[in-house]
C-alpha positions as CSV (number, residue, x, y, z in Angstrom):
1,M,-23.2,245.6,181.5
2,A,-23.5,244.2,178.2
3,D,-26.2,245.2,176.1
4,I,-28.9,242.3,176.5
5,G,-31.3,243.5,173.3
6,T,-34.7,243.3,175.4
7,E,-35.7,245.1,178.9
8,V,-38.6,243.3,180.4
9,L,-40.8,245.8,182.3
10,F,-43.1,243.5,183.5
11,I,-45.0,240.2,183.1
12,A,-48.3,241.2,181.3
13,G,-50.0,237.6,182.1
14,F,-49.8,234.5,182.6
15,G,-52.2,231.5,182.1
16,P,-52.4,227.8,181.0
17,I,-53.9,226.8,177.5
18,D,-56.9,225.0,178.5
19,R,-58.0,222.1,176.4
20,D,-61.1,221.3,179.0
21,V,-62.4,224.5,179.9
22,A,-64.7,223.0,182.6
23,K,-61.9,221.4,184.5
24,S,-59.9,224.4,184.4
25,R,-63.0,226.6,185.7
26,A,-63.1,223.9,188.4
27,L,-59.7,224.1,189.2
28,Y,-58.3,227.9,189.1
29,G,-62.5,229.2,190.0
30,D,-63.8,226.7,192.3
31,S,-61.1,225.2,194.1
32,L,-58.8,228.2,194.1
33,G,-61.7,230.8,194.7
34,I,-60.4,233.0,191.6
35,H,-62.9,235.3,190.2
36,F,-63.3,235.5,186.3
37,K,-64.8,237.7,184.1
38,E,-66.2,235.8,180.6
39,D,-65.4,237.3,177.2
40,A,-67.1,235.2,174.3
41,G,-65.7,232.0,173.6
42,G,-64.8,231.1,176.8
43,Y,-62.2,233.6,177.4
44,L,-62.1,233.6,181.3
45,Y,-59.9,236.2,183.0
46,T,-58.6,238.8,185.9
47,G,-56.5,241.7,186.5
48,A,-57.6,241.0,190.2
49,L,-54.5,239.0,191.4
50,Q,-51.6,240.3,192.5
51,G,-47.8,239.8,190.6
52,A,-49.4,240.0,187.4
53,K,-50.8,242.5,185.2
54,H,-53.0,240.0,183.7
55,F,-54.1,235.9,184.3
56,A,-56.5,234.1,182.0
57,L,-57.7,230.7,180.8
58,W,-56.8,231.2,177.3
59,P,-58.1,228.5,174.5
60,L,-56.4,226.6,172.3
61,S,-58.0,227.6,169.7
62,Q,-58.2,231.5,170.0
63,A,-54.1,231.1,170.7
64,A,-54.0,229.6,167.4
65,Q,-56.6,231.9,165.7
66,S,-54.1,234.8,167.4
67,C,-51.0,232.8,166.2
68,F,-52.0,231.2,162.8
69,G,-56.0,232.8,161.5
70,S,-57.3,229.3,162.6
71,D,-59.0,228.1,165.2
72,S,-57.0,224.5,165.1
73,W,-53.2,224.4,166.2
74,P,-50.8,223.6,163.4
75,D,-50.0,219.1,163.9
76,N,-46.2,220.1,162.9
77,I,-45.8,223.3,165.9
78,P,-46.2,221.1,169.4
79,V,-49.0,222.6,171.3
80,P,-48.1,224.8,174.1
81,Q,-49.1,224.4,177.9
82,A,-49.4,227.6,178.8
83,W,-48.7,231.2,177.5
84,L,-46.5,233.7,179.1
85,E,-46.3,237.7,178.1
86,F,-43.6,240.0,178.7
87,E,-44.3,243.8,178.3
88,V,-41.5,245.5,176.5
89,E,-40.8,249.5,175.9
90,N,-40.5,248.2,172.1
91,V,-41.9,245.3,170.8
92,E,-40.0,245.8,167.3
93,K,-36.8,246.3,168.7
94,A,-37.4,243.3,171.2
95,T,-38.9,241.2,168.2
96,A,-35.8,241.9,166.0
97,D,-33.3,240.9,168.6
98,L,-35.2,237.3,169.6
99,E,-35.3,236.3,166.2
100,S,-31.1,237.5,165.8
101,R,-30.8,234.9,168.7
102,G,-32.9,232.1,167.1
103,Y,-35.9,232.3,168.3
104,P,-38.9,231.9,165.5
105,M,-41.8,233.9,165.6
106,L,-45.4,232.5,164.8
107,I,-46.1,236.1,164.7
108,R,-44.2,239.0,164.6
109,N,-45.7,242.8,165.5
110,K,-49.3,242.0,165.2
111,T,-51.7,244.7,166.3
112,E,-54.4,242.6,168.1
113,P,-58.4,244.3,168.0
114,W,-57.8,245.2,171.6
115,G,-54.9,247.3,170.7
116,Q,-51.6,245.0,172.1
117,T,-49.0,245.2,169.5
118,V,-47.6,241.4,170.1
119,S,-45.2,239.0,168.5
120,R,-45.2,235.5,169.4
121,F,-43.1,232.0,169.8
122,L,-42.3,229.2,171.6
123,S,-40.2,228.5,174.4
124,P,-38.3,225.6,174.6
125,E,-39.8,224.2,177.5
126,G,-43.5,224.4,175.1
127,L,-44.8,227.7,176.2
128,L,-45.9,230.1,173.8
129,V,-44.2,233.6,174.7
130,A,-44.9,236.7,173.3
131,V,-43.3,240.0,173.2
132,T,-45.6,243.0,173.6
133,F,-47.0,246.7,174.2
134,T,-50.3,246.8,175.8
135,P,-51.9,250.1,175.9
136,S,-54.3,249.4,178.6
137,L,-52.1,247.9,180.8
138,R,-49.9,251.0,181.0
139,E,-53.1,253.3,181.4
140,E,-52.6,255.1,185.2
141,K,-55.7,253.7,187.2
């Protein structure tokens, strides 16, 4: 088998990047019955859904802050409609591999305040995709 460069271990998280929190909360929370926790800034999330380690409604301003250090998404970069994170064994190696295949990173090997190491890029479909190492998702419960 050919060396593919990156071995995805599991989906670390997925959710739409919402522009209207009230409408998103109404659909996912009220209509579909997903029970969210809420962090400062309106970040709604749950770890209780089976099939993904983390599902969240991520405000665009927070995605912009993570990628660009600003609450505004740059006008010259397509606005993503959703985000998808793949947990990998080695973020630095995965980042280098993806860049070698022509995927320009918006951020690379960044350590977030909650301990996650992440590199992010836009997929061809316009998803904000990340390769991550998230210690809290790997801890035995």
